[in-house]
C-alpha positions in Angstrom: 4.1 -131.8 -108.2 4.0 -132.7 -111.5 0.5 -133.0 -113.2 1.3 -134.2 -116.1 4.3 -137.5 -117.8 7.3 -135.7 -119.2 6.3 -137.9 -122.2 3.0 -136.3 -122.8 4.2 -132.7 -123.1 5.0 -132.5 -127.0 8.1 -129.9 -127.5 8.7 -128.0 -130.3 11.2 -126.0 -131.4 10.1 -122.7 -129.6 10.0 -124.7 -126.6 13.5 -125.9 -127.0 15.3 -122.5 -128.0 13.3 -121.3 -124.1 14.9 -124.1 -122.5 18.7 -123.4 -124.2 17.9 -119.7 -122.8 16.8 -120.8 -119.4 20.3 -124.0 -119.7 22.5 -120.7 -120.1 21.1 -118.3 -117.3 18.3 -119.5 -115.9 18.3 -115.9 -114.1 16.8 -115.0 -117.2 13.5 -112.8 -117.1 10.7 -114.2 -119.8 11.0 -110.7 -120.9 14.2 -111.4 -121.6 13.7 -114.8 -123.2 11.5 -113.0 -125.4 12.9 -109.9 -126.6 16.1 -112.6 -127.4 13.6 -114.9 -129.5 11.5 -112.7 -130.8 8.4 -113.3 -128.5 5.9 -111.8 -126.6 7.0 -112.6 -122.5 3.6 -114.0 -121.5 4.2 -117.0 -124.7 7.4 -117.6 -122.9 5.8 -117.7 -119.5 3.6 -120.6 -121.0 5.8 -122.9 -122.5 8.1 -122.2 -119.1 4.6 -122.9 -116.7 4.4 -126.0 -119.0 7.4 -127.8 -119.1 8.5 -127.1 -115.2 4.3 -128.7 -114.6 5.7 -131.9 -116.5 8.8 -132.1 -114.2 11.1 -131.2 -117.8 12.5 -128.2 -115.8 12.6 -130.0 -112.0 14.7 -127.1 -110.6 17.0 -124.0 -111.5 20.2 -123.9 -109.2 24.0 -122.3 -109.8 27.3 -124.1 -111.4 29.1 -123.4 -108.9 33.3 -123.7 -109.3 34.8 -126.2 -106.9 38.3 -125.4 -106.8 37.1 -121.5 -106.0 35.6 -123.3 -102.8 39.2 -125.3 -101.7 38.2 -128.6 -103.2 41.1 -128.7 -105.7 40.6 -132.1 -105.8 38.0 -133.6 -108.7 38.2 -137.4 -108.8 35.8 -139.7 -110.5 35.7 -143.2 -109.1 34.6 -146.4 -111.6 33.1 -149.0 -109.0 30.7 -152.3 -109.6 27.9 -152.3 -106.5 28.1 -155.9 -104.6 25.9 -158.4 -105.4 24.7 -158.5 -101.7 22.7 -155.2 -101.8 20.0 -153.6 -104.1 21.3 -151.3 -106.5 18.9 -148.5 -105.3 20.0 -149.1 -101.3 23.6 -148.7 -103.4 23.0 -145.7 -104.5 21.2 -144.4 -101.7 24.4 -145.1 -99.4 27.2 -143.6 -101.7 25.3 -140.5 -102.3 25.2 -140.3 -98.2 28.6 -139.9 -98.4 30.7 -136.5 -97.5 32.0 -135.5 -101.4 30.1 -137.5 -103.9 28.8 -134.8 -106.0 26.8 -137.5 -108.4 26.4 -141.1 -109.5 26.1 -142.8 -112.7 24.7 -146.3 -112.4 25.3 -148.5 -115.8 25.2 -150.9 -117.2 28.0 -153.4 -117.9 30.9 -153.0 -116.0 31.4 -150.6 -114.1 28.1 -150.7 -113.1 28.4 -146.9 -111.3 31.0 -143.8 -112.1 31.3 -141.7 -109.1 32.2 -138.0 -108.6 34.0 -136.5 -106.0 35.0 -133.6 -104.9 37.3 -132.9 -102.0 40.1 -130.0 -100.1 43.2 -132.9 -100.7 44.0 -136.7 -101.4 43.6 -137.5 -97.8 40.1 -135.9 -98.3 39.5 -138.1 -101.4 41.1 -141.6 -99.8 38.9 -140.8 -96.3 36.2 -141.0 -99.0 37.4 -143.8 -101.1 38.0 -145.7 -97.5 33.9 -145.1 -97.5 33.2 -146.2 -100.9 35.2 -149.6 -100.2 33.8 -150.5 -97.1 30.2 -150.8 -99.1 31.8 -153.5 -100.8 32.8 -151.9 -104.0 35.2 -153.2 -106.5 36.8 -150.1 -107.2 38.0 -150.5 -110.5 39.6 -147.6 -111.7 40.2 -143.8 -110.6 41.1 -140.5 -112.0 41.3 -137.1 -111.6 39.6 -134.2 -113.3 42.5 -131.6 -114.7 39.4 -130.1 -116.5 36.2 -130.1 -117.0 34.6 -128.6 -120.5 30.4 -128.1 -120.3 30.1 -124.3 -120.8 27.3 -123.4 -122.6 27.1 -127.6 -124.6 23.8 -127.9 -123.1 22.5 -124.9 -124.7 24.0 -125.7 -127.7 22.8 -128.8 -128.6 19.3 -127.9 -127.4 19.7 -125.0 -130.6 21.0 -127.6 -132.8 17.8 -129.9 -132.1 15.4 -127.5 -132.5 16.7 -126.2 -135.4 15.1 -129.7 -137.2 12.2 -129.2 -134.9 9.5 -127.2 -136.7 7.9 -124.5 -134.1 4.4 -124.7 -133.7 2.3 -122.1 -133.3 2.9 -119.1 -130.0 
């Protein structure tokens, strides 16, 4: 769907500030964003459309509190992939296991981090068994006590924006 490569789009400080607003509340209207940033809503719309077309903005989503859904077990699993399977195939197989929320493929050891959510330890063990059945070598698991990322990306984008001058709107 994107008709431009991401590298073809030059982002300035205004783009980054708009992106920070959307990251913090993707339901904000262009009027609200424009009011907060001192921009005309048409300028906001134009810049958001450019970022969508280039693939910088891929989708709009809701953040869900897993524990309020009864998914009180949240675990990171560090593992190495078997040499016998191509990495892309392994990532697809892992993502097909219910309870795996995200997979990070990395260089070095461990080769991957899998984030699992489940109702209880029994369900976590079921996911771990499925990972082992893929011949993954699990280095360690770590239960999540609390995550803190509220507003971090928006704050980071605003910091980046201060270092880049805004171009003509």
